[in-house]
All heavy atoms as a GROMACS GRO file, in nm:
protein
  641
    1MET      N    1  29.576   2.828  27.764
    1MET     CA    2  29.499   2.849  27.647
    1MET      C    3  29.462   2.998  27.657
    1MET      O    4  29.399   3.037  27.749
    1MET     CB    5  29.382   2.750  27.653
    1MET     CG    6  29.294   2.764  27.527
    1MET     SD    7  29.168   2.640  27.516
    1MET     CE    8  29.272   2.494  27.492
    2LYS      N    9  29.488   3.065  27.549
    2LYS     CA   10  29.462   3.211  27.543
    2LYS      C   11  29.317   3.244  27.526
    2LYS      O   12  29.259   3.333  27.592
    2LYS     CB   13  29.542   3.275  27.429
    2LYS     CG   14  29.688   3.282  27.463
    2LYS     CD   15  29.763   3.356  27.353
    2LYS     CE   16  29.909   3.365  27.376
    2LYS     NZ   17  29.981   3.433  27.280
    3ARG      N   18  29.245   3.182  27.434
    3ARG     CA   19  29.111   3.221  27.396
    3ARG      C   20  29.018   3.097  27.401
    3ARG      O   21  28.991   3.039  27.292
    3ARG     CB   22  29.107   3.282  27.262
    3ARG     CG   23  29.182   3.414  27.254
    3ARG     CD   24  29.181   3.468  27.116
    3ARG     NE   25  29.270   3.591  27.109
    3ARG     CZ   26  29.286   3.653  26.992
    3ARG    NH1   27  29.227   3.614  26.887
    3ARG    NH2   28  29.365   3.758  26.994
    4PRO      N   29  28.977   3.049  27.515
    4PRO     CA   30  28.892   2.934  27.519
    4PRO      C   31  28.762   2.943  27.452
    4PRO      O   32  28.708   2.847  27.395
    4PRO     CB   33  28.879   2.902  27.670
    4PRO     CG   34  28.909   3.023  27.742
    4PRO     CD   35  29.004   3.103  27.647
    5LEU      N   36  28.700   3.059  27.456
    5LEU     CA   37  28.565   3.079  27.398
    5LEU      C   38  28.575   3.070  27.244
    5LEU      O   39  28.498   3.004  27.179
    5LEU     CB   40  28.501   3.217  27.434
    5LEU     CG   41  28.366   3.238  27.387
    5LEU    CD1   42  28.271   3.134  27.452
    5LEU    CD2   43  28.319   3.376  27.424
    6LEU      N   44  28.682   3.132  27.187
    6LEU     CA   45  28.700   3.122  27.042
    6LEU      C   46  28.731   2.985  27.000
    6LEU      O   47  28.679   2.936  26.901
    6LEU     CB   48  28.817   3.215  27.005
    6LEU     CG   49  28.840   3.229  26.848
    6LEU    CD1   50  28.723   3.293  26.783
    6LEU    CD2   51  28.967   3.316  26.825
    7TYR      N   52  28.807   2.908  27.077
    7TYR     CA   53  28.834   2.768  27.050
    7TYR      C   54  28.716   2.686  27.064
    7TYR      O   55  28.692   2.590  26.979
    7TYR     CB   56  28.948   2.725  27.142
    7TYR     CG   57  29.014   2.593  27.093
    7TYR    CD1   58  29.098   2.593  26.985
    7TYR    CD2   59  28.987   2.479  27.159
    7TYR    CE1   60  29.157   2.478  26.937
    7TYR    CE2   61  29.050   2.354  27.118
    7TYR     CZ   62  29.130   2.361  27.007
    7TYR     OH   63  29.191   2.242  26.962
    8PHE      N   64  28.632   2.715  27.151
    8PHE     CA   65  28.501   2.635  27.171
    8PHE      C   66  28.415   2.655  27.050
    8PHE      O   67  28.354   2.562  26.996
    8PHE     CB   68  28.432   2.682  27.294
    8PHE     CG   69  28.301   2.614  27.315
    8PHE    CD1   70  28.300   2.485  27.358
    8PHE    CD2   71  28.181   2.685  27.294
    8PHE    CE1   72  28.178   2.422  27.376
    8PHE    CE2   73  28.057   2.620  27.322
    8PHE     CZ   74  28.062   2.485  27.357
    9PHE      N   75  28.410   2.773  26.994
    9PHE     CA   76  28.335   2.801  26.873
    9PHE      C   77  28.388   2.728  26.752
    9PHE      O   78  28.315   2.684  26.662
    9PHE     CB   79  28.318   2.956  26.843
    9PHE     CG   80  28.222   3.022  26.935
    9PHE    CD1   81  28.252   3.144  26.997
    9PHE    CD2   82  28.097   2.972  26.959
    9PHE    CE1   83  28.171   3.207  27.077
    9PHE    CE2   84  28.006   3.036  27.038
    9PHE     CZ   85  28.044   3.148  27.107
   10TYR      N   86  28.517   2.718  26.747
   10TYR     CA   87  28.585   2.645  26.644
   10TYR      C   88  28.549   2.494  26.654
   10TYR      O   89  28.513   2.434  26.547
   10TYR     CB   90  28.741   2.658  26.647
   10TYR     CG   91  28.814   2.548  26.585
   10TYR    CD1   92  28.819   2.540  26.447
   10TYR    CD2   93  28.873   2.446  26.662
   10TYR    CE1   94  28.892   2.439  26.386
   10TYR    CE2   95  28.943   2.342  26.595
   10TYR     CZ   96  28.953   2.339  26.461
   10TYR     OH   97  29.019   2.235  26.401
   11LEU      N   98  28.541   2.446  26.774
   11LEU     CA   99  28.504   2.306  26.791
   11LEU      C  100  28.353   2.285  26.751
   11LEU      O  101  28.322   2.179  26.683
   11LEU     CB  102  28.519   2.263  26.941
   11LEU     CG  103  28.663   2.252  26.987
   11LEU    CD1  104  28.664   2.222  27.137
   11LEU    CD2  105  28.729   2.138  26.914
   12LEU      N  106  28.267   2.373  26.786
   12LEU     CA  107  28.125   2.366  26.744
   12LEU      C  108  28.118   2.369  26.592
   12LEU      O  109  28.039   2.296  26.535
   12LEU     CB  110  28.046   2.485  26.801
   12LEU     CG  111  28.002   2.468  26.948
   12LEU    CD1  112  27.927   2.596  26.983
   12LEU    CD2  113  27.920   2.346  26.970
   13TYR      N  114  28.195   2.450  26.528
   13TYR     CA  115  28.192   2.455  26.384
   13TYR      C  116  28.240   2.327  26.324
   13TYR      O  117  28.182   2.282  26.227
   13TYR     CB  118  28.287   2.577  26.329
   13TYR     CG  119  28.314   2.568  26.188
   13TYR    CD1  120  28.210   2.599  26.094
   13TYR    CD2  121  28.434   2.520  26.138
   13TYR    CE1  122  28.233   2.585  25.960
   13TYR    CE2  123  28.454   2.512  25.999
   13TYR     CZ  124  28.355   2.543  25.914
   13TYR     OH  125  28.380   2.533  25.780
   14THR      N  126  28.350   2.270  26.370
   14THR     CA  127  28.397   2.145  26.312
   14THR      C  128  28.295   2.025  26.328
   14THR      O  129  28.276   1.953  26.225
   14THR     CB  130  28.535   2.100  26.369
   14THR    OG1  131  28.527   2.090  26.508
   14THR    CG2  132  28.643   2.202  26.334
   15ILE      N  133  28.232   2.025  26.441
   15ILE     CA  134  28.135   1.914  26.460
   15ILE      C  135  28.010   1.940  26.371
   15ILE      O  136  27.966   1.849  26.306
   15ILE     CB  137  28.095   1.912  26.609
   15ILE    CG1  138  28.210   1.875  26.697
   15ILE    CG2  139  27.980   1.813  26.627
   15ILE    CD1  140  28.280   1.744  26.668
   16GLU      N  141  27.964   2.067  26.366
   16GLU     CA  142  27.846   2.093  26.285
   16GLU      C  143  27.872   2.076  26.136
   16GLU      O  144  27.794   2.014  26.061
   16GLU     CB  145  27.802   2.243  26.309
   16GLU     CG  146  27.680   2.279  26.240
   16GLU     CD  147  27.705   2.336  26.098
   16GLU    OE1  148  27.809   2.398  26.082
   16GLU    OE2  149  27.612   2.325  26.016
   17ALA      N  150  27.994   2.122  26.091
   17ALA     CA  151  28.025   2.102  25.946
   17ALA      C  152  28.045   1.957  25.917
   17ALA      O  153  28.005   1.910  25.809
   17ALA     CB  154  28.156   2.181  25.914
   18GLY      N  155  28.103   1.883  26.006
   18GLY     CA  156  28.123   1.740  25.990
   18GLY      C  157  27.989   1.666  25.977
   18GLY      O  158  27.970   1.580  25.883
   19LEU      N  159  27.901   1.690  26.065
   19LEU     CA  160  27.766   1.628  26.053
   19LEU      C  161  27.690   1.672  25.926
   19LEU      O  162  27.637   1.586  25.857
   19LEU     CB  163  27.687   1.669  26.175
   19LEU     CG  164  27.715   1.597  26.306
   19LEU    CD1  165  27.632   1.661  26.425
   19LEU    CD2  166  27.697   1.448  26.295
   20PHE      N  167  27.702   1.794  25.886
   20PHE     CA  168  27.634   1.841  25.771
   20PHE      C  169  27.691   1.774  25.644
   20PHE      O  170  27.616   1.719  25.570
   20PHE     CB  171  27.651   1.994  25.759
   20PHE     CG  172  27.584   2.054  25.634
   20PHE    CD1  173  27.450   2.077  25.642
   20PHE    CD2  174  27.648   2.079  25.516
   20PHE    CE1  175  27.384   2.138  25.531
   20PHE    CE2  176  27.590   2.134  25.411
   20PHE     CZ  177  27.450   2.160  25.416
   21LEU      N  178  27.827   1.768  25.634
   21LEU     CA  179  27.884   1.709  25.513
   21LEU      C  180  27.871   1.562  25.506
   21LEU      O  181  27.865   1.499  25.405
   21LEU     CB  182  28.031   1.750  25.509
   21LEU     CG  183  28.066   1.890  25.472
   21LEU    CD1  184  28.211   1.922  25.485
   21LEU    CD2  185  28.019   1.928  25.338
   22THR      N  186  27.858   1.494  25.631
   22THR     CA  187  27.836   1.357  25.634
   22THR      C  188  27.688   1.316  25.592
   22THR      O  189  27.673   1.216  25.516
   22THR     CB  190  27.867   1.299  25.777
   22THR    OG1  191  27.996   1.336  25.803
   22THR    CG2  192  27.847   1.151  25.776
   23LEU      N  193  27.594   1.392  25.637
   23LEU     CA  194  27.450   1.353  25.616
   23LEU      C  195  27.387   1.410  25.491
   23LEU      O  196  27.301   1.342  25.428
   23LEU     CB  197  27.375   1.390  25.741
   23LEU     CG  198  27.420   1.323  25.875
   23LEU    CD1  199  27.336   1.376  25.989
   23LEU    CD2  200  27.406   1.172  25.860
   24VAL      N  201  27.417   1.531  25.452
   24VAL     CA  202  27.344   1.597  25.344
   24VAL      C  203  27.357   1.528  25.208
   24VAL      O  204  27.261   1.527  25.144
   24VAL     CB  205  27.388   1.746  25.335
   24VAL    CG1  206  27.346   1.807  25.197
   24VAL    CG2  207  27.327   1.818  25.457
   25PRO      N  208  27.471   1.474  25.164
   25PRO     CA  209  27.470   1.412  25.036
   25PRO      C  210  27.365   1.294  25.022
   25PRO      O  211  27.339   1.252  24.906
   25PRO     CB  212  27.612   1.358  25.024
   25PRO     CG  213  27.690   1.445  25.111
   25PRO     CD  214  27.602   1.479  25.226
   26TRP      N  215  27.324   1.239  25.123
   26TRP     CA  216  27.230   1.131  25.115
   26TRP      C  217  27.086   1.174  25.154
   26TRP      O  218  26.993   1.087  25.170
   26TRP     CB  219  27.276   1.018  25.210
   26TRP     CG  220  27.416   0.982  25.188
   26TRP    CD1  221  27.523   1.021  25.266
   26TRP    CD2  222  27.475   0.916  25.076
   26TRP    NE1  223  27.642   0.982  25.206
   26TRP    CE2  224  27.615   0.909  25.094
   26TRP    CE3  225  27.417   0.855  24.968
   26TRP    CZ2  226  27.694   0.850  24.994
   26TRP    CZ3  227  27.500   0.792  24.876
   26TRP    CH2  228  27.637   0.796  24.889
   27SER      N  229  27.059   1.303  25.163
   27SER     CA  230  26.927   1.356  25.197
   27SER      C  231  26.857   1.410  25.084
   27SER      O  232  26.904   1.425  24.967
   27SER     CB  233  26.942   1.458  25.304
   27SER     OG  234  27.000   1.573  25.254
   28ARG      N  235  26.733   1.455  25.105
   28ARG     CA  236  26.654   1.520  25.004
   28ARG      C  237  26.708   1.664  24.964
   28ARG      O  238  26.686   1.706  24.854
   28ARG     CB  239  26.507   1.530  25.048
   28ARG     CG  240  26.435   1.405  25.054
   28ARG     CD  241  26.291   1.421  25.093
   28ARG     NE  242  26.235   1.292  25.106
   28ARG     CZ  243  26.109   1.269  25.144
   28ARG    NH1  244  26.031   1.378  25.163
   28ARG    NH2  245  26.054   1.151  25.151
   29LEU      N  246  26.768   1.725  25.058
   29LEU     CA  247  26.833   1.858  25.035
   29LEU      C  248  26.936   1.849  24.917
   29LEU      O  249  26.932   1.934  24.835
   29LEU     CB  250  26.903   1.904  25.162
   29LEU     CG  251  26.965   2.046  25.160
   29LEU    CD1  252  26.857   2.147  25.137
   29LEU    CD2  253  27.041   2.071  25.285
   30TRP      N  254  27.006   1.734  24.907
   30TRP     CA  255  27.103   1.720  24.801
   30TRP      C  256  27.023   1.702  24.675
   30TRP      O  257  27.062   1.752  24.561
   30TRP     CB  258  27.192   1.600  24.833
   30TRP     CG  259  27.300   1.572  24.735
   30TRP    CD1  260  27.294   1.501  24.624
   30TRP    CD2  261  27.438   1.626  24.750
   30TRP    NE1  262  27.428   1.498  24.563
   30TRP    CE2  263  27.510   1.574  24.638
   30TRP    CE3  264  27.496   1.705  24.831
   30TRP    CZ2  265  27.640   1.601  24.616
   30TRP    CZ3  266  27.634   1.734  24.818
   30TRP    CH2  267  27.701   1.682  24.709
   31MET      N  268  26.916   1.631  24.674
   31MET     CA  269  26.836   1.604  24.556
   31MET      C  270  26.769   1.731  24.503
   31MET      O  271  26.744   1.742  24.382
   31MET     CB  272  26.731   1.499  24.581
   31MET     CG  273  26.790   1.359  24.613
   31MET     SD  274  26.886   1.290  24.482
   31MET     CE  275  26.751   1.252  24.370
   32ARG      N  276  26.740   1.828  24.591
   32ARG     CA  277  26.679   1.952  24.545
   32ARG      C  278  26.776   2.058  24.508
   32ARG      O  279  26.735   2.173  24.480
   32ARG     CB  280  26.590   2.003  24.654
   32ARG     CG  281  26.475   1.916  24.690
   32ARG     CD  282  26.384   1.976  24.794
   32ARG     NE  283  26.311   1.878  24.856
   32ARG     CZ  284  26.264   1.882  24.985
   32ARG    NH1  285  26.283   1.996  25.048
   32ARG    NH2  286  26.193   1.788  25.034
   33SER      N  287  26.902   2.027  24.506
   33SER     CA  288  27.004   2.128  24.479
   33SER      C  289  26.991   2.176  24.334
   33SER      O  290  26.938   2.106  24.248
   33SER     CB  291  27.136   2.064  24.494
   33SER     OG  292  27.247   2.148  24.439
   34THR      N  293  27.026   2.299  24.303
   34THR     CA  294  27.018   2.358  24.174
   34THR      C  295  27.114   2.284  24.082
   34THR      O  296  27.076   2.268  23.964
   34THR     CB  297  27.068   2.505  24.182
   34THR    OG1  298  26.993   2.574  24.283
   34THR    CG2  299  27.055   2.575  24.048
   35TYR      N  300  27.227   2.238  24.132
   35TYR     CA  301  27.318   2.167  24.046
   35TYR      C  302  27.270   2.035  23.992
   35TYR      O  303  27.311   1.985  23.884
   35TYR     CB  304  27.457   2.148  24.108
   35TYR     CG  305  27.514   2.275  24.156
   35TYR    CD1  306  27.527   2.308  24.286
   35TYR    CD2  307  27.554   2.368  24.063
   35TYR    CE1  308  27.583   2.428  24.330
   35TYR    CE2  309  27.611   2.488  24.097
   35TYR     CZ  310  27.624   2.516  24.244
   35TYR     OH  311  27.676   2.635  24.278
   36VAL      N  312  27.183   1.968  24.069
   36VAL     CA  313  27.132   1.842  24.026
   36VAL      C  314  27.031   1.860  23.905
   36VAL      O  315  27.023   1.768  23.824
   36VAL     CB  316  27.053   1.770  24.149
   36VAL    CG1  317  26.980   1.650  24.102
   36VAL    CG2  318  27.153   1.740  24.257
   37HIS      N  319  26.970   1.972  23.898
   37HIS     CA  320  26.878   1.996  23.795
   37HIS      C  321  26.947   2.042  23.657
   37HIS      O  322  26.874   2.055  23.557
   37HIS     CB  323  26.771   2.099  23.831
   37HIS     CG  324  26.688   2.047  23.947
   37HIS    ND1  325  26.608   1.932  23.940
   37HIS    CD2  326  26.682   2.087  24.077
   37HIS    CE1  327  26.551   1.915  24.055
   37HIS    NE2  328  26.596   2.002  24.140
   38LEU      N  329  27.074   2.072  23.665
   38LEU     CA  330  27.141   2.096  23.536
   38LEU      C  331  27.185   1.970  23.466
   38LEU      O  332  27.241   1.889  23.529
   38LEU     CB  333  27.274   2.185  23.571
   38LEU     CG  334  27.248   2.319  23.636
   38LEU    CD1  335  27.383   2.380  23.671
   38LEU    CD2  336  27.174   2.413  23.540
   39PRO      N  337  27.150   1.956  23.341
   39PRO     CA  338  27.169   1.828  23.264
   39PRO      C  339  27.316   1.794  23.263
   39PRO      O  340  27.349   1.671  23.273
   39PRO     CB  341  27.111   1.862  23.127
   39PRO     CG  342  27.024   1.975  23.142
   39PRO     CD  343  27.073   2.055  23.263
   40ALA      N  344  27.408   1.884  23.244
   40ALA     CA  345  27.547   1.852  23.240
   40ALA      C  346  27.604   1.805  23.377
   40ALA      O  347  27.698   1.718  23.374
   40ALA     CB  348  27.626   1.979  23.195
   41LEU      N  349  27.546   1.843  23.489
   41LEU     CA  350  27.610   1.808  23.620
   41LEU      C  351  27.521   1.707  23.691
   41LEU      O  352  27.566   1.655  23.789
   41LEU     CB  353  27.619   1.931  23.699
   41LEU     CG  354  27.719   2.033  23.651
   41LEU    CD1  355  27.709   2.159  23.745
   41LEU    CD2  356  27.856   1.979  23.645
   42ARG      N  357  27.406   1.672  23.634
   42ARG     CA  358  27.312   1.578  23.709
   42ARG      C  359  27.381   1.444  23.744
   42ARG      O  360  27.374   1.395  23.852
   42ARG     CB  361  27.188   1.554  23.634
   42ARG     CG  362  27.084   1.464  23.699
   42ARG     CD  363  26.962   1.460  23.616
   42ARG     NE  364  26.865   1.371  23.678
   42ARG     CZ  365  26.789   1.399  23.785
   42ARG    NH1  366  26.799   1.516  23.845
   42ARG    NH2  367  26.705   1.312  23.840
   43GLU      N  368  27.440   1.390  23.646
   43GLU     CA  369  27.504   1.255  23.661
   43GLU      C  370  27.617   1.259  23.767
   43GLU      O  371  27.632   1.171  23.846
   43GLU     CB  372  27.555   1.196  23.531
   43GLU     CG  373  27.592   1.057  23.534
   43GLU     CD  374  27.625   1.001  23.401
   43GLU    OE1  375  27.560   1.041  23.303
   43GLU    OE2  376  27.721   0.918  23.394
   44VAL      N  377  27.695   1.371  23.764
   44VAL     CA  378  27.808   1.376  23.859
   44VAL      C  379  27.757   1.397  24.003
   44VAL      O  380  27.807   1.327  24.095
   44VAL     CB  381  27.894   1.500  23.812
   44VAL    CG1  382  28.005   1.522  23.920
   44VAL    CG2  383  27.956   1.481  23.682
   45PHE      N  384  27.655   1.484  24.016
   45PHE     CA  385  27.611   1.507  24.155
   45PHE      C  386  27.526   1.393  24.212
   45PHE      O  387  27.517   1.384  24.337
   45PHE     CB  388  27.525   1.643  24.158
   45PHE     CG  389  27.618   1.760  24.180
   45PHE    CD1  390  27.677   1.821  24.076
   45PHE    CD2  391  27.629   1.808  24.308
   45PHE    CE1  392  27.757   1.928  24.092
   45PHE    CE2  393  27.715   1.912  24.327
   45PHE     CZ  394  27.782   1.977  24.222
   46LEU      N  395  27.474   1.310  24.126
   46LEU     CA  396  27.400   1.194  24.179
   46LEU      C  397  27.483   1.066  24.187
   46LEU      O  398  27.436   0.964  24.235
   46LEU     CB  399  27.272   1.167  24.093
   46LEU     CG  400  27.174   1.285  24.091
   46LEU    CD1  401  27.053   1.242  24.001
   46LEU    CD2  402  27.119   1.301  24.236
   47SER      N  403  27.612   1.082  24.152
   47SER     CA  404  27.699   0.962  24.158
   47SER      C  405  27.732   0.928  24.301
   47SER      O  406  27.748   1.017  24.388
   47SER     CB  407  27.828   0.980  24.077
   47SER     OG  408  27.904   1.072  24.139
   48GLY      N  409  27.747   0.810  24.330
   48GLY     CA  410  27.786   0.761  24.460
   48GLY      C  411  27.927   0.804  24.496
   48GLY      O  412  27.963   0.824  24.610
   49HIS      N  413  28.016   0.819  24.395
   49HIS     CA  414  28.152   0.856  24.417
   49HIS      C  415  28.160   0.997  24.484
   49HIS      O  416  28.237   1.020  24.583
   49HIS     CB  417  28.236   0.855  24.289
   49HIS     CG  418  28.238   0.715  24.236
   49HIS    ND1  419  28.316   0.617  24.295
   49HIS    CD2  420  28.190   0.664  24.121
   49HIS    CE1  421  28.307   0.511  24.223
   49HIS    NE2  422  28.231   0.538  24.116
   50LEU      N  423  28.090   1.090  24.426
   50LEU     CA  424  28.096   1.230  24.475
   50LEU      C  425  28.027   1.239  24.615
   50LEU      O  426  28.087   1.303  24.704
   50LEU     CB  427  28.022   1.331  24.383
   50LEU     CG  428  28.023   1.473  24.428
   50LEU    CD1  429  28.162   1.523  24.422
   50LEU    CD2  430  27.937   1.556  24.340
   51ARG      N  431  27.914   1.175  24.632
   51ARG     CA  432  27.850   1.169  24.758
   51ARG      C  433  27.938   1.105  24.866
   51ARG      O  434  27.944   1.157  24.977
   51ARG     CB  435  27.720   1.093  24.751
   51ARG     CG  436  27.611   1.158  24.673
   51ARG     CD  437  27.485   1.077  24.667
   51ARG     NE  438  27.379   1.148  24.611
   51ARG     CZ  439  27.251   1.102  24.616
   51ARG    NH1  440  27.226   0.985  24.670
   51ARG    NH2  441  27.160   1.176  24.562
   52GLY      N  442  28.008   1.000  24.834
   52GLY     CA  443  28.099   0.939  24.928
   52GLY      C  444  28.212   1.025  24.963
   52GLY      O  445  28.257   1.024  25.073
   53ALA      N  446  28.265   1.098  24.858
   53ALA     CA  447  28.378   1.185  24.890
   53ALA      C  448  28.338   1.297  24.981
   53ALA      O  449  28.414   1.334  25.071
   53ALA     CB  450  28.432   1.244  24.757
   54VAL      N  451  28.221   1.352  24.960
   54VAL     CA  452  28.174   1.461  25.049
   54VAL      C  453  28.156   1.412  25.187
   54VAL      O  454  28.187   1.470  25.290
   54VAL     CB  455  28.049   1.526  24.990
   54VAL    CG1  456  27.989   1.635  25.089
   54VAL    CG2  457  28.080   1.598  24.856
   55SER      N  458  28.093   1.291  25.197
   55SER     CA  459  28.075   1.228  25.335
   55SER      C  460  28.206   1.197  25.400
   55SER      O  461  28.215   1.208  25.520
   55SER     CB  462  27.984   1.100  25.315
   55SER     OG  463  27.856   1.136  25.277
   56ALA      N  464  28.307   1.156  25.320
   56ALA     CA  465  28.435   1.125  25.375
   56ALA      C  466  28.504   1.248  25.434
   56ALA      O  467  28.562   1.246  25.542
   56ALA     CB  468  28.527   1.063  25.275
   57ILE      N  469  28.483   1.359  25.369
   57ILE     CA  470  28.529   1.491  25.421
   57ILE      C  471  28.460   1.520  25.551
   57ILE      O  472  28.518   1.571  25.650
   57ILE     CB  473  28.524   1.600  25.320
   57ILE    CG1  474  28.614   1.572  25.201
   57ILE    CG2  475  28.546   1.738  25.379
   57ILE    CD1  476  28.593   1.673  25.082
   58GLY      N  477  28.328   1.494  25.554
   58GLY     CA  478  28.258   1.520  25.676
   58GLY      C  479  28.302   1.433  25.794
   58GLY      O  480  28.312   1.481  25.906
   59VAL      N  481  28.326   1.309  25.766
   59VAL     CA  482  28.378   1.219  25.868
   59VAL      C  483  28.521   1.262  25.918
   59VAL      O  484  28.548   1.262  26.035
   59VAL     CB  485  28.385   1.067  25.818
   59VAL    CG1  486  28.460   0.984  25.917
   59VAL    CG2  487  28.240   1.019  25.798
   60LEU      N  488  28.595   1.309  25.822
   60LEU     CA  489  28.727   1.355  25.857
   60LEU      C  490  28.718   1.483  25.954
   60LEU      O  491  28.788   1.496  26.048
   60LEU     CB  492  28.810   1.389  25.737
   60LEU     CG  493  28.951   1.437  25.757
   60LEU    CD1  494  29.032   1.326  25.810
   60LEU    CD2  495  29.013   1.478  25.623
   61MET      N  496  28.620   1.568  25.922
   61MET     CA  497  28.597   1.690  26.004
   61MET      C  498  28.550   1.644  26.142
   61MET      O  499  28.589   1.713  26.247
   61MET     CB  500  28.492   1.780  25.944
   61MET     CG  501  28.532   1.843  25.814
   61MET     SD  502  28.603   2.006  25.832
   61MET     CE  503  28.492   2.100  25.934
   62LEU      N  504  28.467   1.537  26.150
   62LEU     CA  505  28.425   1.492  26.282
   62LEU      C  506  28.540   1.434  26.363
   62LEU      O  507  28.551   1.455  26.486
   62LEU     CB  508  28.318   1.381  26.262
   62LEU     CG  509  28.179   1.433  26.225
   62LEU    CD1  510  28.091   1.316  26.185
   62LEU    CD2  511  28.124   1.514  26.333
   63VAL      N  512  28.632   1.361  26.298
   63VAL     CA  513  28.751   1.305  26.360
   63VAL      C  514  28.836   1.419  26.417
   63VAL      O  515  28.887   1.420  26.532
   63VAL     CB  516  28.822   1.212  26.274
   63VAL    CG1  517  28.963   1.178  26.323
   63VAL    CG2  518  28.743   1.088  26.249
   64VAL      N  519  28.865   1.517  26.336
   64VAL     CA  520  28.949   1.630  26.371
   64VAL      C  521  28.884   1.705  26.488
   64VAL      O  522  28.950   1.748  26.589
   64VAL     CB  523  28.971   1.727  26.256
   64VAL    CG1  524  29.028   1.863  26.299
   64VAL    CG2  525  29.067   1.661  26.149
   65GLY      N  526  28.753   1.735  26.480
   65GLY     CA  527  28.680   1.797  26.588
   65GLY      C  528  28.688   1.719  26.716
   65GLY      O  529  28.697   1.771  26.827
   66THR      N  530  28.676   1.582  26.711
   66THR     CA  531  28.689   1.505  26.829
   66THR      C  532  28.822   1.507  26.890
   66THR      O  533  28.832   1.516  27.019
   66THR     CB  534  28.644   1.355  26.798
   66THR    OG1  535  28.512   1.358  26.745
   66THR    CG2  536  28.648   1.273  26.920
   67ILE      N  537  28.925   1.500  26.811
   67ILE     CA  538  29.065   1.502  26.865
   67ILE      C  539  29.085   1.637  26.928
   67ILE      O  540  29.145   1.644  27.036
   67ILE     CB  541  29.165   1.472  26.746
   67ILE    CG1  542  29.153   1.328  26.705
   67ILE    CG2  543  29.307   1.506  26.791
   67ILE    CD1  544  29.223   1.292  26.574
   68ASP      N  545  29.043   1.742  26.860
   68ASP     CA  546  29.063   1.878  26.920
   68ASP      C  547  28.981   1.897  27.048
   68ASP      O  548  29.026   1.970  27.138
   68ASP     CB  549  29.022   1.983  26.812
   68ASP     CG  550  29.130   1.998  26.708
   68ASP    OD1  551  29.243   1.950  26.726
   68ASP    OD2  552  29.092   2.067  26.604
   69PHE      N  553  28.865   1.834  27.058
   69PHE     CA  554  28.783   1.844  27.177
   69PHE      C  555  28.850   1.783  27.298
   69PHE      O  556  28.849   1.828  27.405
   69PHE     CB  557  28.642   1.786  27.149
   69PHE     CG  558  28.554   1.784  27.269
   69PHE    CD1  559  28.502   1.906  27.310
   69PHE    CD2  560  28.528   1.671  27.336
   69PHE    CE1  561  28.422   1.914  27.423
   69PHE    CE2  562  28.445   1.679  27.450
   69PHE     CZ  563  28.391   1.794  27.493
   70VAL      N  564  28.912   1.666  27.268
   70VAL     CA  565  28.989   1.594  27.374
   70VAL      C  566  29.105   1.677  27.424
   70VAL      O  567  29.125   1.696  27.546
   70VAL     CB  568  29.026   1.453  27.325
   70VAL    CG1  569  29.126   1.394  27.424
   70VAL    CG2  570  28.911   1.368  27.304
   71GLY      N  571  29.175   1.738  27.331
   71GLY     CA  572  29.284   1.827  27.364
   71GLY      C  573  29.234   1.952  27.442
   71GLY      O  574  29.297   1.993  27.533
   72PHE      N  575  29.119   2.001  27.402
   72PHE     CA  576  29.057   2.125  27.471
   72PHE      C  577  29.024   2.086  27.615
   72PHE      O  578  29.049   2.159  27.710
   72PHE     CB  579  28.933   2.163  27.390
   72PHE     CG  580  28.854   2.278  27.450
   72PHE    CD1  581  28.914   2.407  27.451
   72PHE    CD2  582  28.737   2.263  27.504
   72PHE    CE1  583  28.843   2.511  27.506
   72PHE    CE2  584  28.662   2.366  27.556
   72PHE     CZ  585  28.721   2.488  27.563
   73CYS      N  586  28.957   1.970  27.637
   73CYS     CA  587  28.926   1.922  27.775
   73CYS      C  588  29.050   1.907  27.854
   73CYS      O  589  29.049   1.941  27.976
   73CYS     CB  590  28.849   1.794  27.764
   73CYS     SG  591  28.680   1.816  27.699
   74ARG      N  592  29.159   1.842  27.804
   74ARG     CA  593  29.282   1.833  27.873
   74ARG      C  594  29.345   1.969  27.915
   74ARG      O  595  29.395   1.980  28.022
   74ARG     CB  596  29.384   1.742  27.791
   74ARG     CG  597  29.348   1.602  27.789
   74ARG     CD  598  29.448   1.525  27.709
   74ARG     NE  599  29.409   1.390  27.686
   74ARG     CZ  600  29.459   1.302  27.606
   74ARG    NH1  601  29.557   1.340  27.525
   74ARG    NH2  602  29.415   1.180  27.600
   75ALA      N  603  29.340   2.055  27.831
   75ALA     CA  604  29.396   2.193  27.849
   75ALA      C  605  29.314   2.260  27.961
   75ALA      O  606  29.371   2.325  28.042
   75ALA     CB  607  29.403   2.275  27.724
   76LEU      N  608  29.188   2.244  27.963
   76LEU     CA  609  29.106   2.308  28.063
   76LEU      C  610  29.134   2.242  28.200
   76LEU      O  611  29.130   2.314  28.302
   76LEU     CB  612  28.954   2.297  28.029
   76LEU     CG  613  28.901   2.383  27.919
   76LEU    CD1  614  28.752   2.359  27.899
   76LEU    CD2  615  28.926   2.531  27.959
   77ARG      N  616  29.156   2.113  28.202
   77ARG     CA  617  29.182   2.050  28.330
   77ARG      C  618  29.317   2.087  28.383
   77ARG      O  619  29.336   2.098  28.507
   77ARG     CB  620  29.188   1.893  28.312
   77ARG     CG  621  29.052   1.836  28.295
   77ARG     CD  622  29.064   1.687  28.296
   77ARG     NE  623  28.943   1.623  28.248
   77ARG     CZ  624  28.927   1.504  28.204
   77ARG    NH1  625  29.026   1.429  28.193
   77ARG    NH2  626  28.812   1.454  28.167
   78GLN      N  627  29.417   2.116  28.304
   78GLN     CA  628  29.547   2.160  28.343
   78GLN      C  629  29.555   2.301  28.388
   78GLN      O  630  29.643   2.336  28.470
   78GLN     CB  631  29.651   2.129  28.228
   78GLN     CG  632  29.674   1.989  28.212
   78GLN     CD  633  29.771   1.961  28.097
   78GLN    OE1  634  29.817   2.055  28.035
   78GLN    NE2  635  29.803   1.831  28.069
   79SER      N  636  29.464   2.383  28.344
   79SER     CA  637  29.470   2.527  28.381
   79SER      C  638  29.395   2.558  28.508
   79SER      O  639  29.332   2.481  28.574
   79SER     CB  640  29.417   2.611  28.269
   79SER     OG  641  29.280   2.586  28.246
   0.00000   0.00000   0.00000
């Protein structure tokens, strides 16, 4: 592995982004968003479909981060 520190920061990013995208659509932060207060977009941003899609992307990021983390640990053991 050429750049383990850079790869470690990538792993931190994927886990952090995954947690953020999974949890935020169901929090108060989402409700206070500027887009929720626009009449044309309010219904779209408060729909369960959009919230579920954003959370699904977050779960996907968590899965990718976990798989990459396992690969990172294996590479560190072999070197």
